[in-house]
C-alpha positions as CSV (number, residue, x, y, z in Angstrom):
1,M,138.9,121.1,141.4
2,S,142.0,120.8,143.6
3,T,145.2,119.8,141.8
4,V,148.6,118.5,142.7
5,I,151.5,120.1,141.0
6,Q,154.8,118.3,140.7
7,T,158.0,118.8,138.6
8,E,161.3,116.9,138.5
9,D,163.0,119.7,140.4
10,Q,160.4,120.3,143.1
11,P,158.9,118.1,145.8
12,E,155.2,117.2,145.6
13,I,153.0,120.1,146.6
14,R,149.9,118.8,148.4
15,P,146.6,120.7,148.2
16,E,145.5,122.3,151.4
17,R,142.7,120.2,152.9
18,R,140.5,121.9,155.5
19,P,138.0,120.2,157.7
20,T,134.4,121.5,157.9
21,G,131.8,120.7,160.5
22,R,129.5,117.8,160.0
23,S,126.1,116.8,161.5
24,V,125.2,113.2,161.2
25,L,122.6,110.7,162.2
26,M,123.5,107.2,163.5
27,C,121.7,104.2,164.9
28,R,123.1,101.8,167.5
29,P,123.2,98.2,166.2
30,E,121.5,96.8,169.3
31,H,119.5,94.4,167.2
32,F,122.1,93.7,164.5
33,T,122.2,90.2,163.1
34,V,122.1,88.5,159.7
35,V,118.9,86.5,159.4
36,Y,118.2,87.0,155.7
37,R,120.2,87.5,152.5
38,I,119.5,90.6,150.3
39,N,123.1,91.2,149.2
40,P,126.2,89.1,148.5
41,W,127.8,90.0,151.8
42,M,125.1,88.5,153.9
43,N,125.1,84.8,154.9
44,P,122.6,83.8,157.6
45,A,124.4,80.5,158.1
46,E,127.4,82.4,159.6
47,P,126.8,83.5,163.2
48,T,127.0,87.2,163.9
49,D,128.3,88.8,167.2
50,T,125.9,91.7,168.2
51,S,128.2,92.6,171.1
52,L,131.2,93.0,168.8
53,A,129.1,95.0,166.3
54,L,128.2,97.4,169.1
55,T,131.8,97.7,170.2
56,Q,133.0,98.5,166.7
57,W,130.1,100.9,166.1
58,Q,130.9,102.7,169.3
59,A,134.5,103.2,168.1
60,L,133.1,104.9,164.9
61,Y,130.8,107.1,167.0
62,D,133.6,108.1,169.3
63,T,135.8,108.9,166.3
64,Y,133.1,111.3,165.0
65,V,132.7,112.9,168.4
66,G,136.4,113.3,168.6
67,L,136.4,115.1,165.3
68,G,133.9,117.6,166.6
69,F,130.9,116.2,164.6
70,E,127.4,116.7,165.9
71,V,126.1,113.2,166.2
72,Q,122.4,112.5,166.7
73,L,120.8,109.1,167.2
74,I,117.7,107.4,166.1
75,D,116.3,104.6,168.4
76,P,116.9,101.1,167.0
77,I,113.7,99.0,166.4
78,E,113.6,95.3,167.3
79,G,113.1,93.2,164.1
80,L,115.0,95.7,161.9
81,P,118.6,94.5,162.1
82,D,119.8,96.7,159.2
83,M,118.6,99.9,160.7
84,V,122.2,100.5,161.8
85,Y,122.9,101.4,158.2
86,A,121.5,104.9,158.7
87,A,122.7,106.2,155.4
88,N,119.9,104.3,153.7
89,G,117.2,106.1,155.7
90,G,116.9,109.1,153.5
91,F,118.7,112.0,151.8
92,V,118.8,115.4,153.6
93,I,119.6,118.6,151.8
94,D,118.8,122.3,152.6
95,G,116.6,121.2,155.5
96,I,114.6,118.9,153.3
97,A,114.5,115.1,154.1
98,Y,113.7,113.0,151.1
99,G,112.5,109.7,152.6
100,A,113.6,106.2,151.6
101,K,111.4,103.6,150.0
102,F,113.2,100.3,150.2
103,T,113.4,97.6,147.6
104,H,113.3,94.6,149.8
105,P,110.4,93.9,152.2
106,E,112.7,93.1,155.0
107,R,113.8,96.7,155.2
108,Q,110.7,98.6,154.1
109,P,109.6,99.5,157.7
110,E,112.8,101.5,158.1
111,G,111.6,104.2,155.7
112,P,108.6,105.4,157.8
113,A,110.8,105.1,161.0
114,Y,113.4,107.4,159.6
115,M,110.8,109.8,158.3
116,D,109.2,110.0,161.7
117,W,112.6,111.0,163.2
118,F,113.1,113.6,160.5
119,R,109.8,115.2,161.3
120,E,110.5,115.3,165.0
121,A,113.8,116.9,164.3
122,G,112.2,119.7,162.3
123,F,113.0,118.7,158.8
124,D,110.7,119.2,155.8
125,V,109.9,115.6,155.0
126,R,109.0,114.6,151.5
127,V,107.4,111.1,151.3
128,P,108.9,109.3,148.2
129,E,106.8,107.9,145.5
130,E,109.7,106.1,143.8
131,I,111.9,103.3,145.2
132,N,115.2,104.7,146.6
133,E,117.5,103.9,149.4
134,G,118.6,107.3,150.6
135,E,122.2,108.4,150.8
136,G,123.2,104.9,150.0
137,D,122.6,105.9,146.4
138,F,122.7,109.7,146.5
139,L,126.0,111.5,147.1
140,L,126.3,115.3,147.1
141,V,129.4,116.6,145.3
142,G,129.6,120.3,145.0
143,D,126.2,121.4,143.7
144,T,125.6,118.0,142.0
145,I,124.0,114.9,143.3
146,L,125.5,111.7,142.0
147,A,122.7,109.1,141.9
148,G,123.2,105.3,141.7
149,T,120.9,102.8,140.1
150,G,121.1,99.2,138.9
151,F,120.3,97.2,142.1
152,R,118.4,99.2,144.7
153,S,117.2,102.8,143.8
154,D,115.0,103.2,140.7
155,S,116.2,105.8,138.2
156,L,112.8,107.4,138.5
157,S,113.8,108.4,142.1
158,H,116.6,110.5,140.5
159,E,114.0,112.6,138.7
160,E,112.0,112.9,141.9
161,L,114.9,114.0,143.9
162,G,115.9,116.5,141.2
163,R,112.5,118.1,141.4
164,I,112.6,118.2,145.2
165,S,116.1,119.5,145.6
166,G,116.5,121.7,142.5
167,R,120.0,120.2,142.0
168,E,121.7,118.6,139.0
169,I,121.3,114.9,139.2
170,V,123.9,112.6,137.5
171,T,122.8,109.0,137.1
172,L,125.4,106.3,137.4
173,R,124.7,102.6,136.8
174,L,126.2,100.0,139.1
175,V,126.9,96.6,137.6
176,D,128.6,94.6,140.3
177,P,126.2,93.1,142.9
178,S,128.9,93.3,145.6
179,F,128.7,97.1,145.2
180,Y,124.9,97.4,145.2
181,H,124.8,101.0,146.6
182,L,126.6,104.0,145.2
183,D,128.3,104.7,148.5
184,T,130.1,101.3,148.3
185,A,131.8,102.3,145.0
186,V,132.3,106.1,145.4
187,A,133.7,108.1,148.3
188,V,133.1,111.9,148.4
189,L,136.4,113.3,149.7
190,D,135.7,117.0,149.3
191,P,132.2,118.1,148.4
192,T,133.1,121.8,148.4
193,P,131.9,123.6,145.2
194,G,135.0,124.3,143.1
195,Q,137.1,121.8,145.0
196,E,135.1,118.6,144.3
197,H,137.2,115.5,144.8
198,I,136.1,111.8,144.9
199,A,137.5,108.3,144.9
200,Y,135.9,105.4,143.1
201,L,136.1,101.8,141.7
202,P,135.7,101.8,137.9
203,S,134.7,98.1,137.7
204,A,131.6,98.8,139.8
205,F,130.1,100.8,136.9
206,D,129.1,100.4,133.3
207,E,131.2,102.0,130.6
208,A,129.0,105.0,130.2
209,S,129.1,105.8,133.9
210,V,132.9,105.4,134.1
211,A,133.2,107.9,131.2
212,V,131.1,110.4,133.1
213,L,133.2,110.0,136.2
214,R,136.5,110.4,134.3
215,E,135.3,113.5,132.6
216,R,133.9,115.2,135.7
217,Y,136.6,114.1,138.1
218,P,139.9,113.7,136.3
219,D,141.9,114.0,139.5
220,A,139.9,111.3,141.3
221,I,141.6,108.6,143.4
222,I,141.2,105.2,141.7
223,V,140.8,102.5,144.4
224,N,142.0,99.0,143.8
225,E,139.8,95.9,144.0
226,T,141.4,94.7,147.3
227,D,140.5,97.9,149.2
228,A,137.1,98.0,147.6
229,A,136.4,94.4,148.8
230,V,136.6,95.6,152.4
231,L,134.3,98.5,151.6
232,G,137.2,100.9,151.8
233,L,135.3,103.4,149.6
234,N,132.4,103.3,152.1
235,S,134.0,106.1,154.0
236,F,133.1,109.5,155.4
237,S,135.1,112.8,155.0
238,D,135.0,116.2,156.5
239,G,137.2,117.6,153.8
240,H,140.4,116.7,155.6
241,N,139.8,113.8,157.9
242,V,138.6,110.7,156.1
243,V,137.2,107.8,158.2
244,I,137.8,104.6,156.3
245,A,138.0,100.8,156.8
246,S,141.2,100.1,158.6
247,R,142.1,97.3,156.1
248,A,142.1,99.6,153.1
249,A,145.8,100.1,153.1
250,D,146.5,101.4,149.6
251,F,143.5,103.7,149.8
252,E,145.0,105.1,153.0
253,R,148.3,105.7,151.2
254,Q,146.7,107.5,148.4
255,L,144.7,109.7,150.7
256,R,147.8,110.8,152.5
257,E,149.5,111.6,149.2
258,H,146.5,113.8,148.4
259,G,146.8,115.7,151.6
260,Y,144.1,114.0,153.6
261,N,144.2,112.5,157.1
262,P,142.9,109.0,156.9
263,I,141.5,107.4,160.1
264,G,141.0,103.7,160.0
265,V,138.3,101.9,162.0
266,D,137.3,98.2,162.1
267,L,133.7,97.5,161.3
268,S,134.3,93.9,160.2
269,E,131.3,92.6,162.0
270,L,129.0,95.1,160.4
271,L,130.6,94.2,157.0
272,R,128.8,90.9,157.4
273,G,125.6,92.8,156.6
274,G,127.1,94.6,153.7
275,G,127.9,97.9,155.4
276,G,130.8,100.0,156.5
277,V,131.6,103.5,157.7
278,K,129.4,105.5,155.3
279,C,126.5,103.0,155.6
280,C,126.4,103.8,159.3
281,T,126.4,107.6,158.6
282,L,123.6,109.8,157.3
283,E,124.6,113.4,156.8
284,L,122.1,116.1,158.1
285,R,122.3,119.2,155.9
286,R,120.3,122.0,157.3
């Protein structure tokens, strides 16, 4: 893991952070609206602005393109307003696409739609038997997959993904319904084996899971409740540049102190559906 060395007589020495290329899948929010409630962020009584959601999403897309990412798009489907949250569409590793099987009926048609896209893109698609919501609850850190459960993905899906991927799976239990997916409570800042670095919100997890995170990532950034409440942890990093919620001010400060380049974007309209930067971003690992 990367470390920061500091003494009384020397200035802080920041670890060198190097960006690496990223390939991601996104979905334009052409049909985004909040018409049902399946998480605490959603309120159908409050009107949503699809045009504003599109404008904010476009800024995220343009940011990725500007960073040199390969950005691919899946066509949005009318009647599936949450399809913009592409991260939930599956988990892709070593050219294998483990499909999603959603908890709530409102989102269940998204699973087959994303698997169709994976097949057409040449991925080895594995149809899930167990309930899981893709990269929303599966995060690759080094050679390990952190796997969330408690609200959406069944822990049996962790075993299924372990068999498919051949990777170590570490189960973490979420206990706060506002942080119902793992990617709302953990940010992978550097997934490079030997340099693994994350940020997380301890109160989102049970005690056993916090103990695991502390042991595995002693140099992790601990994010405060204020920044977590704007889904600041729902961010995406290339190892140097970290795209985050623009309102996550203290997280931005901490990222700079750790040698990263935080880039703030405003996805406040998409937050009405319970999603942020990472929710809109599915990494494609060939």
